[in-house]
VOVO-19362 format. One line per 2 residues: number of its first residue (from 1); their letters; for each residue x, y, z of C-alpha. Coordinates in Angstrom, 1 decimal. Layout:
NUM> A> X/Y/Z; ...
***
This chain:
1> MK> -155.3/-135.9/15.9; -155.7/-132.6/13.4
3> AI> -156.2/-135.8/11.0; -158.2/-138.1/12.7
5> AK> -160.6/-135.5/13.3; -160.7/-134.6/9.4
7> AS> -160.6/-138.7/8.3; -163.9/-138.7/10.7
9> GI> -165.6/-136.5/10.0; -165.2/-137.1/6.6
11> AY> -165.9/-140.5/7.0; -169.2/-139.6/9.1
13> LL> -169.9/-137.2/6.3; -169.6/-140.6/3.6
15> IF> -172.5/-142.2/6.4; -174.5/-140.0/6.5
17> IS> -175.0/-139.3/2.1; -174.8/-143.0/1.3
19> GF> -176.6/-144.0/3.9; -179.5/-141.9/3.5
21> YA> -179.6/-143.0/-0.2; -179.6/-147.0/0.6
23> NF> -182.2/-146.1/3.0; -184.9/-144.1/1.9
25> AI> -183.7/-143.3/-2.0; -183.1/-147.0/-2.5
27> LE> -184.8/-149.9/-0.3; -187.7/-147.3/0.8
29> NL> -188.9/-147.2/-3.3; -188.8/-151.3/-3.6
31> ID> -189.3/-153.3/-0.7; -192.3/-153.0/0.8
33> VD> -193.2/-156.2/3.1; -197.0/-156.1/3.2
35> NR> -196.9/-156.9/-0.6; -193.8/-159.4/-1.3
37> EQ> -194.8/-159.5/-4.6; -194.8/-155.9/-5.7
39> TT> -191.7/-155.8/-3.3; -190.0/-158.6/-5.6
41> LN> -190.9/-157.3/-9.0; -189.4/-154.2/-8.1
43> II> -185.9/-156.1/-7.2; -185.8/-158.2/-10.3
45> ND> -186.7/-155.1/-12.8; -184.7/-152.7/-10.8
47> SI> -181.3/-154.9/-10.3; -178.8/-151.9/-11.0
49> QF> -180.4/-149.8/-8.7; -180.7/-152.5/-6.2
51> RQ> -176.7/-153.2/-6.1; -176.1/-149.5/-5.6
53> GL> -178.1/-149.4/-2.7; -175.9/-153.0/-1.5
55> IA> -172.3/-150.2/-2.1; -174.0/-148.1/-0.6
57> FF> -174.7/-149.5/2.5; -170.9/-150.9/2.6
59> IM> -169.4/-147.8/1.9; -171.6/-147.0/5.4
61> LI> -170.0/-149.9/6.7; -166.5/-149.8/6.1
63> SD> -166.8/-145.8/7.0; -168.0/-147.2/10.0
65> VF> -165.3/-149.4/11.5; -163.0/-147.0/10.3
67> LI> -164.7/-144.8/13.1; -164.0/-146.9/15.7
69> WS> -160.3/-146.9/15.6; -160.4/-142.9/14.8
71> LF> -162.8/-142.1/17.5; -161.2/-144.4/20.1
73> KI> -158.3/-142.0/18.9; -159.5/-138.9/19.8
75> TE> -161.7/-139.6/22.9; -158.5/-141.6/24.5
77> PT> -157.1/-138.9/26.3; -160.4/-138.3/28.5
79> QK> -161.1/-141.0/29.9; -158.8/-144.9/30.4
81> IV> -162.0/-147.3/30.1; -164.9/-145.8/28.2
83> PY> -163.4/-144.5/25.1; -163.1/-148.6/24.8
85> IA> -166.4/-149.2/25.9; -167.9/-146.9/23.3
87> AL> -165.3/-149.0/20.3; -166.8/-152.0/21.7
89> FR> -170.0/-151.2/21.0; -169.8/-149.4/18.2
91> GL> -168.2/-152.9/16.9; -170.7/-154.6/18.1
93> HA> -173.0/-152.4/15.8; -170.7/-152.7/12.9
95> SF> -171.1/-156.8/12.7; -174.7/-156.3/13.3
97> FL> -174.7/-154.5/10.8; -172.3/-156.8/8.1
99> VA> -174.8/-159.7/9.1; -177.6/-157.7/8.2
101> LV> -175.9/-156.9/4.6; -175.1/-160.6/4.1
103> QL> -179.0/-161.3/4.0; -179.7/-157.9/1.1
105> NK> -176.4/-159.7/-0.2; -178.8/-162.7/-1.2
107> VY> -181.6/-160.9/-1.9; -179.8/-159.6/-4.7
109> TI> -178.3/-163.2/-5.6; -180.9/-165.8/-5.5
111> SS> -183.4/-162.5/-7.7; -180.5/-161.9/-10.3
113> GK> -182.3/-162.5/-13.7; -184.6/-164.4/-11.5
115> TN> -188.4/-165.0/-12.8; -191.0/-163.7/-9.8
117> SS> -192.5/-166.4/-8.0; -194.7/-167.3/-5.4
119> EL> -191.4/-169.0/-3.5; -189.1/-166.1/-4.4
121> QT> -191.3/-163.6/-3.0; -191.4/-166.4/0.7
123> RV> -186.6/-165.9/0.3; -187.1/-162.3/0.0
125> ID> -189.8/-161.3/2.6; -187.6/-163.4/4.9
127> LF> -184.6/-162.2/4.4; -185.6/-158.1/4.1
129> KK> -186.6/-159.0/8.1; -183.9/-160.6/9.4
131> FD> -181.5/-157.7/7.9; -184.3/-155.5/9.0
133> EF> -184.1/-157.0/12.9; -180.2/-157.4/12.8
135> WT> -179.7/-154.1/11.6; -182.3/-153.1/14.6
137> IG> -180.4/-155.4/17.5; -176.6/-153.2/15.7
139> LL> -179.1/-149.8/16.5; -179.5/-150.7/20.4
141> FF> -175.5/-151.7/20.6; -174.7/-148.4/19.0
143> GI> -176.7/-146.8/20.8; -175.3/-147.3/23.8
145> HL> -171.6/-146.4/21.6; -173.2/-142.6/21.1
147> LS> -174.1/-142.8/24.7; -170.3/-143.4/26.0
149> LG> -169.5/-141.0/23.3; -172.1/-138.3/24.7
151> FL> -170.1/-138.6/28.0; -166.3/-138.6/26.5
153> AF> -167.4/-135.7/24.9; -168.7/-133.6/28.9
155> KS> -165.6/-135.2/30.7; -163.5/-134.0/28.2
157> NY> -161.7/-130.2/27.7; -161.5/-129.9/24.0
159> IN> -165.4/-131.2/22.2; -167.9/-128.9/22.9
161> RF> -170.3/-129.8/25.5; -173.4/-129.3/24.4
163> IS> -172.8/-131.6/21.5; -172.5/-134.6/23.7
165> FL> -176.0/-133.5/25.3; -176.8/-133.4/21.9
167> LI> -175.0/-137.1/21.0; -177.1/-137.8/24.3
169> IS> -180.8/-137.5/22.7; -179.6/-139.1/19.5
171> AL> -178.7/-142.2/21.8; -182.6/-142.3/23.1
173> GY> -184.2/-142.0/20.4; -182.4/-144.9/18.4
175> FI> -183.1/-147.0/22.3; -186.4/-145.7/21.8
177> DG> -187.1/-146.6/17.1; -184.7/-150.0/18.2
179> LS> -186.9/-151.7/21.4; -190.5/-149.8/19.8
181> KL> -189.9/-152.1/16.8; -188.4/-155.3/18.7
183> FL> -191.6/-155.7/21.6; -194.5/-153.1/20.2
185> VS> -196.7/-155.1/18.0; -198.9/-152.0/16.8
187> YH> -195.1/-150.4/16.0; -195.8/-150.2/11.9
189> EY> -198.9/-148.3/12.8; -196.6/-145.2/14.3
191> QF> -193.0/-146.4/12.2; -193.4/-143.5/10.4
193> YF> -193.6/-141.8/14.0; -190.3/-143.2/14.8
195> QA> -188.3/-143.4/12.3; -188.7/-139.2/12.3
197> LV> -187.8/-139.6/15.2; -184.8/-141.3/14.9
199> VF> -183.8/-139.2/11.9; -184.5/-135.9/14.4
201> TG> -182.5/-136.3/17.0; -179.5/-138.3/14.7
203> VI> -179.3/-135.4/12.5; -179.4/-133.3/15.4
205> GE> -176.1/-134.3/17.3; -174.2/-136.4/14.7
207> LS> -174.2/-134.2/12.5; -173.4/-131.7/15.2
209> FT> -170.3/-133.9/15.7; -169.6/-134.4/12.0
211> IW> -169.6/-131.0/12.0; -166.7/-130.3/14.7
213> LL> -165.2/-132.5/13.5; -164.4/-131.3/9.9
215> VK> -164.0/-127.5/12.0; -161.7/-129.1/13.9
217> GF> -160.0/-130.8/11.2; -159.7/-128.4/8.7
219> SQ> -159.1/-125.5/11.4; -155.2/-123.9/11.4
221> KT> -155.8/-123.6/14.8; -153.8/-126.8/17.2
223> FN> -156.2/-129.1/17.8; -154.8/-129.2/22.0
225> V> -156.6/-132.6/24.1
***
């Protein structure tokens, strides 16, 4: 159990590092859906940087798939059914994220070595919108996973109960942002605030859980369940 906790903590750290790098250091600098010409030009000119973002996203996906199994093993002693529900919804999130990454990979494929054109710009922006939509739906499933994980943390006698509340708060952040992005017409006017909410709640919830996993994994004390 200590080895699984340690590996889970490391996997979660990889998700944080690769996700922040790919999303905020790469995509945020290259993509402006309101300026398709500049977006396409950025990707053509900075194809190496874009590829690095893709690699970081795939590292994030691989780590996420590993956590489906490892978090199930950690929470399995707590409850008979809910660990399966938590694993199922994290699996659904990973599946949608994979489909989203396929759209992003298509952007790289169709733009690599090409010259900017109106046709290419239309295809690139359409693929980016599909990427964003699939990822958003996946994050709603991820929110359900976090709710389930928060419930399991609360019910367990070995996970700090305060972490359970932080995980539930993180889930609410994903729900608010995801549903607003899909159904709120004026979402882009408040996008900064919604994204800040997700980052803030996600960091306090998931990072707290990550630290707990690492402490348990690297501690000299026995992991008692």
